[in-house]
C-alpha positions in Angstrom: -13.9 26.3 13.6 -12.4 25.5 17.4 -12.6 22.0 18.6 -15.7 21.4 21.2 -14.0 18.8 22.7 -13.7 19.7 26.0 -17.4 20.2 27.1 -19.3 16.9 28.0 -21.9 16.8 29.3 -20.7 15.5 32.5 -18.8 18.4 33.4 -19.1 22.2 33.3 -17.0 23.9 30.2 -13.4 25.1 31.5 -13.3 28.7 33.3 -10.6 30.9 30.8 -12.4 33.5 29.9 -14.5 36.0 31.5 -18.1 37.0 30.1 -16.9 40.6 29.9 -15.4 39.4 26.2 -19.4 38.0 25.6 -20.8 41.2 27.2 -19.9 43.9 24.6 -20.3 41.3 21.4 -24.0 40.6 22.3 -24.7 45.0 23.1 -22.8 45.6 20.0 -24.7 43.0 17.9 -28.2 44.1 19.8 -27.6 47.9 18.4 -25.9 47.2 15.3 -27.0 44.3 13.7 -30.3 43.5 15.5 -31.1 40.2 12.8 -28.9 38.4 14.2 -30.5 35.6 16.8 -27.6 34.3 19.7 -30.3 32.4 20.5 -29.5 30.3 17.4 -26.1 30.5 17.7 -25.9 28.8 21.4 -28.2 26.2 19.8 -26.3 25.5 16.6 -23.3 25.4 18.9 -25.2 23.0 21.2 -25.4 20.6 18.7 -22.3 19.7 19.0 -22.4 18.6 22.7 -23.7 20.4 25.5 -22.6 23.7 26.5 -22.9 23.9 30.2 -21.8 26.0 32.8 -21.6 25.7 37.1 -24.7 28.6 37.9 -22.9 30.7 40.2 -25.3 30.8 43.3 -26.9 26.7 43.1 -23.9 25.4 41.8 -26.0 23.5 39.4 -25.3 22.5 35.6 -27.2 24.5 33.1 -26.7 25.3 29.7 -25.5 28.2 28.3 -28.0 31.2 27.5 -27.4 34.9 26.8 -28.5 35.8 30.2 -24.8 33.7 30.9 -23.4 35.8 28.3 -23.7 39.3 29.7 -23.5 38.2 33.3 -19.5 39.6 33.6 -19.8 36.4 36.7 -19.5 33.7 34.4 -16.5 32.4 32.9 -16.3 30.3 29.6 -14.2 28.0 27.6 -11.2 29.8 24.9 -12.7 26.9 22.6 -16.6 28.0 23.4 -15.5 32.0 22.8 -13.8 31.1 19.7 -16.7 28.7 18.3 -18.9 31.9 18.9 -17.2 34.3 17.0 -16.7 32.1 14.0 -20.9 32.0 14.5 -20.9 35.6 14.6 -18.5 36.4 12.0 -20.5 33.6 9.8 -23.9 35.6 9.9 -22.0 39.3 9.4 -19.9 38.7 6.8 -17.9 42.0 7.0 -14.5 41.7 7.7 -14.3 44.7 10.3 -16.8 43.9 12.1 -14.3 42.8 15.6 -12.1 45.4 14.9 -15.1 47.8 15.4 -16.1 45.6 18.7 -12.7 45.8 20.1 -12.8 50.1 18.5 -16.3 50.2 21.3 -15.7 47.3 23.5 -14.3 50.4 26.5 -17.8 51.7 26.5 -18.9 48.6 28.4 -19.7 49.7 32.1 -17.1 47.2 33.9 -14.3 49.0 31.8 -15.3 52.5 31.6 -13.3 53.5 35.2 -10.1 52.3 33.0 -11.3 54.3 29.7 -11.8 57.6 31.6 -8.5 57.2 33.9 -6.4 56.6 30.4 -6.2 60.2 29.5 -4.2 60.4 33.0 -1.5 58.2 31.9 1.4 58.9 29.2 1.7 56.8 26.4 3.7 54.0 27.9 1.9 54.0 30.4 -1.4 53.1 28.7 0.6 50.1 27.1 1.7 48.5 29.8 -2.2 48.9 31.6 -4.6 47.9 28.5 -2.4 44.4 28.3 -2.4 44.0 32.2 -6.6 44.5 31.9 -6.5 42.6 28.6 -4.7 39.5 30.5 -7.1 39.6 33.7 -10.7 38.1 31.1 -8.6 35.8 28.8 -6.5 33.3 31.1 -5.3 31.7 28.1 -3.1 34.5 26.4 -0.1 36.5 27.8 1.1 39.8 26.6 4.9 40.6 26.5 5.5 44.3 25.7 8.7 43.7 23.6 9.0 48.2 23.2 7.3 51.1 24.4 8.4 54.3 23.9 6.4 57.6 22.9 4.9 57.2 19.8 5.6 53.6 19.4 5.1 50.3 20.8 5.4 46.6 19.9 3.1 43.8 21.7 3.5 40.4 21.0 0.6 37.8 22.4 0.8 34.7 23.0 -1.4 31.7 24.0 -0.5 28.6 26.6 0.2 24.9 25.0 -3.5 23.1 23.6 -5.4 26.7 23.4 -6.5 28.0 20.3 -7.0 31.2 18.0 -8.7 32.8 15.4 -8.8 36.2 13.1 -11.7 37.7 15.1 -10.0 37.5 18.3 -6.7 39.3 16.6 -8.7 41.6 15.3 -11.1 42.3 18.4 -7.3 43.5 20.0 -6.5 45.6 17.2 -9.4 48.2 17.5 -9.1 47.7 21.6 -5.6 49.5 21.4 -6.9 51.8 18.4 -9.7 52.6 21.0 -7.3 53.3 23.9 -5.2 55.2 21.8 -7.6 57.4 20.9 -9.2 57.5 24.0 -5.3 59.0 25.5 -5.7 61.9 22.4 -3.3 60.4 19.9 -3.6 61.2 16.6 -2.0 59.5 13.1 -2.6 56.2 14.8 -1.5 53.0 12.9 -2.0 49.4 14.5 -0.3 46.4 12.1 0.0 42.8 12.9 1.7 39.6 11.6 1.4 36.3 12.8 4.7 34.2 14.1 5.8 30.8 13.6 6.8 28.8 16.8 10.2 28.9 14.8 10.7 32.5 14.8 10.4 32.7 18.7 13.7 31.5 19.9 14.2 29.6 23.6 11.4 26.8 25.4 8.4 29.7 24.7 4.4 29.7 25.0 3.5 29.5 20.9 3.6 33.2 19.6 0.2 34.5 18.3 0.4 37.3 16.7 2.8 40.8 16.9 1.3 44.1 17.1 3.2 47.0 16.0 1.6 50.4 17.4 2.3 53.2 16.1 1.3 56.9 16.7 1.4 60.8 17.1 1.5 61.2 20.8 -1.2 63.9 22.3 -0.3 67.7 22.0 -0.9 69.7 25.0 -4.2 71.0 24.0 -5.9 67.6 23.6 -3.9 66.3 26.6 -5.3 69.0 28.5 -8.8 68.2 27.1 -8.9 64.5 28.1 -6.9 65.4 31.3 -9.9 67.3 32.8 -13.0 65.1 32.1 -11.5 62.5 34.5 -11.9 65.1 37.1 -15.3 66.7 36.5 -17.5 66.1 39.8 -20.2 65.0 37.9 -18.3 62.6 35.7 -16.9 60.8 39.0 -20.4 60.6 40.0 -21.1 59.1 36.7 -19.0 56.0 37.7 -19.8 56.2 41.0 -23.4 55.5 39.8 -21.6 52.8 37.8 -21.2 50.7 40.9 -23.9 51.0 42.8 -25.7 49.4 39.8 -23.9 46.2 40.4 -24.3 46.1 44.1 -28.1 46.6 43.2 -28.0 43.2 41.2 -25.9 41.7 43.4 -28.7 42.3 46.4 -32.0 41.5 44.5 -30.2 38.5 42.1 -33.7 36.9 43.1 -35.1 38.4 40.0 -32.3 38.4 38.4 -33.7 38.5 34.5 -35.5 42.2 35.3 -32.4 43.5 37.1 -30.4 42.5 33.8 -32.9 44.3 31.6 -32.6 47.2 34.1 -28.6 47.2 34.1 -28.8 47.1 30.4 -30.6 50.3 30.0 -29.1 52.3 32.9 -25.6 51.4 31.3 -26.4 52.8 27.8 -27.5 55.8 29.6 -24.0 55.9 31.8 -22.4 56.2 28.6 -24.7 58.9 26.7 -23.9 61.1 30.1 -20.2 60.8 29.8 -20.3 61.8 26.2 -22.3 64.6 27.4 -20.2 65.4 29.7 -16.9 65.6 27.7 -19.3 67.8 25.3 -20.3 70.0 28.5 -16.7 69.8 29.7 -15.6 70.8 25.7 -18.3 73.9 26.1 -17.4 75.0 29.6 -13.4 75.0 29.7 -12.9 75.9 26.1 -15.6 78.4 25.0 -17.0 80.1 28.7 -12.8 80.1 29.9 -10.1 79.4 27.8 -11.0 81.0 24.5 -12.7 83.8 26.1 -9.3 84.6 28.0 -7.4 83.6 25.0 -9.5 86.3 22.9 -8.8 89.2 25.8 -5.3 88.5 25.4 -4.9 88.7 21.9 -7.8 92.0 21.9 -5.2 93.3 24.1 -1.9 92.5 22.2 -3.9 93.8 18.5 -4.8 97.5 20.6 -0.7 97.5 21.7 0.1 96.8 18.1 -2.5 99.4 16.6 -0.5 102.1 19.0 2.4 100.8 17.1 1.3 101.4 13.4 0.0 105.0 14.6 2.9 106.1 16.9 1.9 109.3 18.9 -1.2 109.5 16.7 0.8 110.6 13.6 -1.1 108.4 11.1 2.4 106.4 10.7 4.3 103.0 12.4 6.9 103.6 14.9 9.1 101.9 11.7 8.1 104.3 10.0 9.0 107.4 12.5 12.3 105.7 12.4 12.7 105.3 8.7 12.1 109.3 8.7 14.1 110.3 11.5 17.0 108.2 10.0 16.8 110.4 6.8 16.7 113.7 8.7 19.5 112.6 10.6 21.6 112.3 7.5 20.5 115.9 6.8 21.6 116.8 9.5 24.7 115.9 9.6 25.3 116.8 5.8 24.3 120.3 7.4 26.9 120.1 10.1 29.6 119.2 8.0 29.2 121.8 5.5 29.4 124.4 8.7 31.8 122.9 10.8 33.8 121.9 7.5 34.1 118.1 9.5 35.9 115.7 6.8 33.5 113.9 5.1 34.9 110.5 4.6 35.2 110.0 8.3 31.8 110.8 9.0 31.0 108.6 6.8 33.3 106.4 8.0 32.1 106.7 12.0 28.5 107.2 11.3 27.4 105.6 7.9 27.3 101.6 9.6 25.2 102.3 11.7 22.8 105.0 10.5 22.1 102.0 7.9 21.8 99.3 10.5 19.1 101.2 12.1 17.2 102.1 8.6 17.4 98.0 8.0 16.4 97.4 11.7 13.3 100.0 11.0 12.7 97.9 7.5 12.8 94.4 9.3 10.7 95.6 12.2 7.9 96.9 10.2 7.8 93.8 8.1 7.7 91.6 11.5 4.9 93.9 13.0 3.0 93.6 10.5 3.5 89.5 10.7 2.4 89.8 14.0 -0.7 91.8 13.3 -1.8 88.8 10.8 -1.0 86.0 13.4 -3.0 87.7 16.3 -6.0 88.3 13.7 -6.0 84.6 13.0 -6.0 84.0 16.2 -8.7 85.9 17.8 -10.9 84.5 14.4 -10.0 81.3 16.2 -11.4 81.8 19.3 -14.4 83.7 17.9 -15.1 80.4 16.0 -14.4 78.4 19.6 -16.8 80.3 21.5 -19.4 80.4 18.6 -18.9 76.1 18.8 -19.4 76.6 22.5 -22.8 78.9 22.2 -24.4 76.1 20.5 -25.1 74.0 23.0 -27.2 77.3 24.3 -29.8 77.5 20.7 -33.1 76.8 20.2 -34.5 75.1 16.7 -35.8 77.4 14.6 -39.0 77.0 13.5 -39.0 78.3 9.8 -39.8 76.5 7.1 -36.4 75.7 5.0 -36.5 75.2 1.6 -32.9 73.0 1.6 -32.7 72.5 -2.4 -32.9 76.5 -2.5 -30.4 76.7 0.4 -27.9 74.5 -1.4 -28.2 76.5 -4.9 -27.5 79.2 -2.9 -24.2 77.8 -2.1 -23.8 76.7 -5.7 -24.4 80.2 -7.4 -22.3 82.3 -4.4 -19.6 80.5 -4.8 -19.6 79.7 -8.6 -16.5 81.3 -9.0 -14.3 79.2 -6.1 -15.8 75.9 -7.8 -14.9 76.8 -11.8 -11.6 78.0 -10.3 -11.1 74.4 -9.2 -12.3 73.1 -12.1 -14.9 71.2 -9.8 -18.5 69.9 -10.9 -21.2 71.1 -8.8 -24.3 69.0 -9.2 -27.8 69.2 -7.1 -29.9 65.7 -7.5 -33.1 64.9 -6.6 -36.0 66.6 -4.8 -37.1 69.9 -6.4 -37.7 71.1 -3.1 -37.7 70.0 0.9 -39.0 72.0 3.3 -38.1 71.8 7.2 -38.7 73.6 10.7 -35.7 75.0 10.9 -33.6 78.0 11.3 -32.4 78.8 7.7 -28.9 80.5 9.3 -28.5 77.0 11.1 -29.2 74.8 7.8 -26.7 77.1 5.8 -24.0 76.1 8.3 -23.9 72.6 8.0 -24.2 72.5 4.4 -21.8 75.1 3.6 -19.3 73.2 6.6 -20.3 69.9 4.4 -19.2 71.5 1.2 -16.2 73.7 2.1 -14.6 70.1 3.4 -15.7 68.6 0.0 -14.2 71.6 -2.1 -11.1 71.3 0.2 -10.6 67.5 -0.3 -10.9 68.2 -4.0 -7.6 69.8 -4.0 -6.1 66.4 -3.5 -7.0 65.3 -6.9 -4.5 65.7 -9.3 -4.4 68.2 -12.0 -6.7 67.3 -15.5 -8.6 64.6 -13.2 -12.2 64.8 -12.4 -13.2 67.1 -9.3 -17.0 66.4 -8.7 -19.6 67.5 -5.9 -22.8 65.8 -5.9 -25.6 66.9 -3.6 -28.9 64.5 -3.6 -32.1 65.0 -1.6 -34.6 62.6 -1.7 -37.6 61.8 0.9 -36.5 58.7 3.6 -38.4 55.3 3.1 -40.7 56.5 6.1 -41.7 59.6 3.9 -41.5 61.2 7.3 -37.6 62.6 6.9 -35.5 63.9 4.3 -32.0 62.4 3.4 -29.2 64.6 1.8 -26.4 62.8 0.4 -23.3 64.9 -0.4 -20.6 63.3 -2.3 -17.0 64.2 -3.3 -14.4 61.6 -5.4 -11.2 63.1 -3.4 -9.0 61.3 -2.1 -11.4 59.8 0.8 -10.9 59.6 4.7 -9.0 56.3 6.3 -11.2 53.9 8.4 -8.9 54.7 11.3 -9.9 58.9 11.0 -13.7 58.4 11.0 -15.0 57.5 14.3 -12.8 61.0 15.3 -14.3 63.4 12.7 -17.0 64.3 14.7 -14.9 65.1 18.3 -14.0 69.0 18.3 -10.4 69.5 17.8 -9.8 66.8 15.6 -8.7 67.7 12.0 -7.1 66.0 9.3 -5.9 69.6 8.3 -3.7 70.6 11.5 -2.1 73.7 8.9 -5.1 75.8 8.9 -7.9 73.5 10.4 -9.7 74.3 14.4 -11.2 70.8 14.4 -14.7 72.6 14.5 -16.6 72.2 11.0 -17.9 68.6 11.3 -18.5 69.6 15.3 -20.5 71.8 14.4 -22.7 69.7 11.7 -23.0 67.2 14.3 -24.3 69.0 16.6 -26.6 71.5 14.9 -28.0 67.8 13.0 -28.5 66.2 16.5 -30.5 69.9 17.4 -32.8 69.6 14.9 -33.2 65.6 16.0 -31.8 64.2 12.7 -28.7 62.2 11.9 -25.3 63.0 10.0 -23.0 59.4 8.9 -20.5 59.0 7.0 -19.1 56.3 4.7 -15.8 56.3 2.5 -14.0 54.3 -0.2 -10.4 56.0 -0.1 -9.5 57.6 -3.5 -13.1 56.5 -5.1 -15.8 58.6 -3.1 -16.6 59.9 0.1 -20.5 60.3 1.1 -22.0 62.6 4.3 -25.4 61.6 5.0 -27.8 64.4 6.7 -31.1 62.7 7.7 -33.5 65.7 8.7 -37.6 65.1 9.5 -39.5 66.9 7.0 -41.8 69.9 8.2 -45.7 69.4 9.0 -46.4 71.0 5.9 -44.8 68.2 3.7 -46.6 65.2 5.6 -50.3 66.3 4.9 
């Protein structure tokens, strides 16, 4: 644990680290690890010496409390922050804990404006922006950008002499860099880091902590436009303005500080939910109501023109077929004229035949090309229909019919039995013999067909000869008021950095064939019925999607 020697009974701790570093830690723990008591941690740390800060209003010294840790106007010593991180890590022995905190820290109200503005910048500017912002919250660290080109950046983090560092700090930064890369719209983000020794750094320089190697695929046009539009919607800007007003409210009513902090925390949570809802609403309006509609009209028009080509002048033949027949008739006419006028056959063949052969070849190639165009147009229409269907889910109302989940899953197994057998995949249904929910049967089938189709596609990555299995287990939850349905497969799995993006629209791990909407449909329909969907994956072992849905009232009696 870092030394706490810079704290003394007579003096407050050094002002080196902003409470923005602790605000999100407290927020994250309260949501995901409520069993961790921050008060107990502070009492433990205080046993090594008083933890004193200067009250920003009265100037008096006072012991650090959780209220100080969630007030961004306070600053703490670097040693205290590291000791706090280590104490939290001891209570939550998850090696990815601080990575996850860093991945979600942009959701803190104080960082919302920076997060929403990220898509307006290119990848190179994002690197510079994030490095600059990070340096403002900790006065003991410095950031140097060694390389910054599209798709690749190297950032070196160092600390001033005498300041310490720890693994949680580095993992927090790794998660933070990953989060801002995702906000940019980048995919295939990979962030590695390594610690450097002092001798690795020539010259009279500060001691280097570590070097981050950030690699990513810059966003394509569609994702970039989607991300950029978010920051320009009036109601999103209104959310940001409201957040600033919340800060002013707190400063004006500081005499009732404890109550204001609680209200502010609730409002921040509400703002975060509104930002997420704004993103979804933007997608539905711009992609479903606008872009997809216009694209469908354009593709439908192109398909009509193509049909006119395929039925040239209502002759039930394509233009290419008519052209091929015209070439045959031309040959016949040339033969007739050659006999009628005694024209030299070899000269006619030499002068005319090459051109006729070219026309015939082009007619054949034109037919093949137009057939490919037809297939592409029909796929485009299918994609736009899928986008419009996804957008329309926002207007759907939950069904009120009694639907047996087990019967729906058995129906899927029967329907795709042939494909499962051809793929050498075992499909097994375990648990309850009946599980009834109030819903629309089409909605329930859509939820599980998307999950099961994803599982089947994932198993294509399992080597021939190895076991391929899909196991669905249906069982009541511990409160007996819900059903828990686990859909598991033993495919290649999902990388940790992809997990948080899977339910986002247009994010796909199958860019050649997928639209990235299937799991978005699952999330939206599950939410429609006040349910939940979660994911856990151990690469090359097992991937499990868990759906929780309320049981029908008849099941509770």
